[in-house]
N, C-alpha and C positions, 0 to 999 in steps of 0.2 A: 573626441575634438581634432578637427585639425587642426593639426601641429602648426603648418606655415599661417594658417588663418589666426592664432591663439598670439603669434610672433608680430603676424604685421602691426603698422600703425600707418595714422598719416596724420600729418600736420595739416589743419584750414587756417588759413589766416582769415579775420573779423576786421571790418574795418571799425570805427567804432559803435555806429548805429547798433549794425548788426551784433556788434558786441553787449551791447546797455541791454538790447532784445531777450540774449542767451540770457545773461542774470536775471534780466524781469522774467522769464518764464522758470529759473530755476528757482526764485523765490518764488512766483503762484503756486508754484508746483511743491515744494518743499514746505512753505511757513504758510500758505493761504493769504500773502502778502504780494504789493506792487515791489520792484527791485528797487525805486525810488524810495517810497516808504518804508523798506530795511534800514536803505542808506543814514535816512532819517532818524530809525530808531538806534541803530548801530551808533552813529555817529553823538547821538544824546547818552549812551550809556544805559538803555535799556537791561542789558543781559550783564553787564558790569557786576561781578561777585556772584555771576549761579555759575554752575556746571552747563558748560555746551550740550554736553548729550543727554542733559535736562529740561533740551529744549526742542522740540521736535521742529527737525528739520537746519536748523541752528546750524548745523558743523556742513552739511551740506552746501549751504547759502553763504558760510564763511568763506571757504575754501574755494568758492566763484568769485571772490571778490576783485582778482587781479582783474579779471575782467570790464570791471569798471575802474579801479585806481592803481 
């Protein structure tokens, strides 16, 4: 691997709509549900008391929450 390429990073700023779309893409890819559906189910406590690693895609989607919250 090229050492220079491994160390470079780029910061991309998203507006509110772009961030919501990115979150929706992540929720759909990781969990097979829409971003808004994930948020409703998260707020309802659907996964409370469960190990996050036991729910396919939950960790990746949870990590993306700062995009929309």
